[in-house]
C-alpha positions in Angstrom: 93.3 84.7 116.1 91.9 82.6 118.8 92.5 78.9 119.2 93.5 78.2 115.6 93.3 74.7 114.3 96.5 73.1 113.0 96.7 69.9 111.0 100.1 68.2 111.1 100.7 65.6 108.3 103.9 63.7 109.4 104.6 60.0 109.5 107.4 60.1 112.0 105.6 59.5 115.3 108.3 61.2 117.4 108.1 64.4 115.4 104.4 64.3 115.1 103.9 63.9 118.9 106.5 66.6 119.7 104.7 69.1 117.4 101.3 68.2 118.7 102.4 68.6 122.4 104.3 71.8 121.6 101.5 73.6 119.7 98.8 72.3 122.0 100.6 74.0 124.9 100.6 77.2 122.9 96.8 77.1 122.7 96.3 75.6 119.3 93.9 72.8 118.5 96.1 70.2 116.9 95.2 67.2 114.8 97.8 64.7 113.4 97.7 62.5 110.3 100.4 60.0 109.7 99.6 59.4 106.0 98.9 61.7 103.1 95.5 60.4 102.3 94.5 60.6 105.9 95.7 64.2 105.9 93.5 65.0 102.9 90.4 63.4 104.6 91.0 65.2 107.9 91.4 68.5 106.1 88.0 68.1 104.6 86.2 66.9 107.7 87.1 69.9 109.8 88.9 72.7 107.8 92.1 73.7 109.6 93.5 77.2 109.8 97.0 75.9 108.7 98.6 72.7 107.6 102.2 71.6 108.4 103.0 69.0 105.7 105.9 66.7 105.4 107.0 66.0 101.9 108.1 62.3 102.5 105.1 60.3 103.4 104.5 56.5 103.2 101.6 56.4 100.8 101.6 59.6 98.6 104.1 62.4 98.8 103.4 65.8 100.2 103.2 67.4 96.7 100.2 65.2 95.9 98.6 66.0 99.2 99.2 69.7 98.5 97.6 69.5 95.0 94.6 67.7 96.5 94.2 70.4 99.2 94.5 73.3 96.7 92.2 71.7 94.1 89.4 71.2 96.7 87.4 74.4 96.9 86.7 74.2 100.6 90.4 73.8 101.5 92.0 75.8 98.6 92.5 78.9 100.9 94.3 77.0 103.7 97.9 78.0 104.1 100.5 75.2 104.0 104.0 75.0 105.5 106.2 72.2 104.0 108.7 70.2 106.1 111.7 69.2 104.1 115.1 67.6 104.7 118.0 70.0 104.8 119.5 68.7 101.5 116.2 68.8 99.6 116.9 72.2 97.9 114.9 71.1 94.8 112.1 70.0 96.9 111.9 73.3 98.7 111.9 75.2 95.4 109.2 72.9 93.9 107.0 73.4 96.9 107.3 77.2 96.7 106.7 77.1 92.9 103.5 75.1 93.6 102.2 77.9 95.9 103.2 76.7 99.4 103.2 79.5 101.9 106.5 78.6 103.5 108.8 75.7 104.3 111.2 74.7 107.1 114.0 72.2 107.0 114.5 69.2 109.3 115.9 69.1 111.9 114.2 72.4 112.7 114.2 74.9 115.5 110.8 74.8 117.3 110.9 78.6 118.0 111.5 79.2 114.3 108.6 77.0 113.3 106.4 78.7 115.9 107.1 82.1 114.4 106.6 80.8 110.8 103.2 79.4 111.9 102.3 82.7 113.7 103.4 84.9 110.9 101.5 82.9 108.2 98.3 82.9 110.2 98.6 86.7 110.8 99.3 87.3 107.1 96.2 85.4 106.1 94.1 87.3 108.6 95.5 90.6 107.4 94.5 89.8 103.9 91.0 89.2 105.3 90.5 86.1 103.1 89.3 84.0 106.1 87.3 84.6 109.3 89.7 84.1 112.2 87.1 82.4 114.4 86.0 79.8 111.9 88.8 79.5 109.4 86.2 79.7 106.6 86.6 82.0 103.6 85.3 85.5 104.4 83.3 88.2 102.6 86.2 89.1 100.3 86.7 85.5 99.2 83.0 85.1 98.7 82.8 88.2 96.5 85.7 86.9 94.3 84.0 83.5 93.9 80.6 85.1 93.0 82.3 87.3 90.4 83.6 84.1 88.7 80.3 82.3 88.5 77.9 85.3 88.3 76.7 84.7 84.8 76.5 80.9 85.1 73.2 79.2 85.8 74.0 75.9 87.4 74.4 77.1 91.0 72.4 77.9 94.1 73.2 80.0 97.1 72.1 79.3 100.6 72.2 82.4 102.8 72.3 81.2 106.4 71.7 83.3 109.5 71.8 82.2 113.2 68.7 83.6 114.6 68.9 85.1 118.2 72.7 84.8 118.1 73.2 88.4 119.3 70.8 87.8 122.3 72.8 84.6 123.1 76.0 86.5 123.0 74.5 89.2 125.3 73.7 86.6 127.9 76.5 84.1 127.6 79.4 86.3 126.4 81.8 86.5 123.5 83.7 83.3 124.2 80.5 81.2 124.2 79.3 83.0 121.1 82.5 82.3 119.2 82.1 78.6 120.2 78.7 78.7 118.5 80.3 80.1 115.3 82.9 77.4 115.3 80.2 74.8 115.9 78.2 76.1 113.0 81.2 76.1 110.7 81.8 72.4 111.6 78.2 71.6 111.1 78.0 73.2 107.6 81.2 71.3 106.6 79.8 68.0 107.9 76.4 68.4 106.1 78.1 69.5 102.8 80.4 66.5 103.1 77.4 64.2 103.5 75.0 65.7 101.0 76.9 68.1 98.8 79.8 68.0 96.4 83.6 68.4 96.9 83.5 71.7 94.9 80.8 73.3 97.0 81.7 76.6 98.5 81.3 77.3 102.3 81.9 80.9 103.5 81.6 83.0 106.6 81.0 86.6 105.4 80.8 87.7 109.0 79.0 87.7 112.4 76.1 85.2 112.4 76.0 84.9 108.5 77.2 81.9 106.6 76.9 81.0 102.9 76.9 77.8 100.9 77.1 77.7 97.1 76.1 74.3 95.7 74.1 72.8 92.8 70.4 73.6 92.4 69.4 70.0 93.0 71.2 69.7 96.3 70.2 73.0 97.8 66.7 72.1 99.2 68.0 69.0 101.0 71.1 70.8 102.3 68.8 73.5 103.7 66.4 71.1 105.4 69.3 69.0 106.9 71.1 72.0 108.2 68.0 73.4 110.0 67.3 70.0 111.5 70.8 69.2 112.7 71.3 72.7 114.1 68.1 72.6 116.0 69.0 69.2 117.5 72.5 70.1 118.5 72.5 73.8 119.5 70.9 73.1 122.9 74.2 71.8 124.2 75.4 75.4 124.2 72.8 76.5 126.7 72.6 76.0 130.5 70.2 73.3 131.7 67.8 75.9 133.0 67.5 77.7 129.6 67.1 74.3 127.8 64.3 73.3 130.1 62.2 76.4 129.7 63.1 76.7 126.0 64.0 80.4 126.0 66.4 83.0 127.3 65.4 85.7 129.8 66.7 89.2 129.0 66.1 91.9 131.5 65.6 95.3 129.7 66.6 98.7 131.0 63.0 99.3 132.3 63.2 96.1 134.2 60.8 94.2 132.0 61.7 90.7 131.1 62.0 89.7 127.5 61.8 86.0 126.5 64.0 85.1 123.5 63.8 81.7 121.7 66.7 79.4 121.5 68.9 79.8 118.4 67.9 78.4 115.1 68.8 78.8 111.4 67.1 81.0 108.9 68.1 80.0 105.4 67.2 81.7 102.1 67.9 79.9 98.8 68.6 81.7 95.5 68.7 79.7 92.3 70.9 81.3 89.7 68.7 80.0 86.8 65.8 82.2 88.0 67.7 85.5 87.6 70.0 87.5 85.3 72.4 89.1 87.8 74.1 92.3 86.8 76.5 92.4 89.8 77.1 90.5 93.0 75.2 93.0 95.1 72.0 91.7 93.5 72.9 88.2 94.6 73.5 89.1 98.2 70.4 91.4 98.4 68.0 88.7 96.9 69.6 86.1 99.1 69.2 88.2 102.3 65.6 88.9 101.4 64.9 85.2 100.9 66.5 84.5 104.3 64.4 87.1 106.0 61.3 85.5 104.7 62.4 82.3 106.5 62.5 83.9 109.9 
């Protein structure tokens, strides 16, 4: 997993600063929240790959933060490691019973915490429930969610594809391409936060494909806003020369130049009320066809 995002919810500034400095040096992107409600809000603004959560917080306790994180569809998959006091045996048991992924006691050994974070992230990746680049639920998680709602009628699916992403990757390389994927994941989360609902699903089935499942009334506006914001912001990922001319130049094997437009989003929308789905393959096939018509 490359440059995973950690959210540390800890009110002791010395511990919080120590953890932020330590994990930043290890190559993680680290954000800190000193209060429980702040941690909840930050987890929804930019979904972390893992949360380190203190139980004793000044506003609400870590259990309540954990419940909020797990009850929110877009953060329900995020692994959580609890920080507890050494004598809080009941607290540790309660956290594990609630479904926390691990716990570590204060004062803790930094190397032990590092290994617990590393092992938890690797386990999540092995289970293939999240995409390691974006931290969003992956294809398997999407399939499970679609099976639960397949025969309901009050949802809409947005099938989102980054057009010309592969050509961008060919010119700029894999690191720059992965930056685009992370940018797109953040953009989807921001737009859903602004215009969607807390229970809306955001997934990354793979490669340049993303998915949002929302209510039918919100789908058209989400689609339009995503296309507009992506078009306005994606140019910052290109060199000045490519931005100025408005396209990439790819030289083919025969020496002929090919001009490729800058990246944009193609988005197909499927309204569940318009279909009687027999299985989830029908959903994905119809959504992909609607997306191809948007190219």
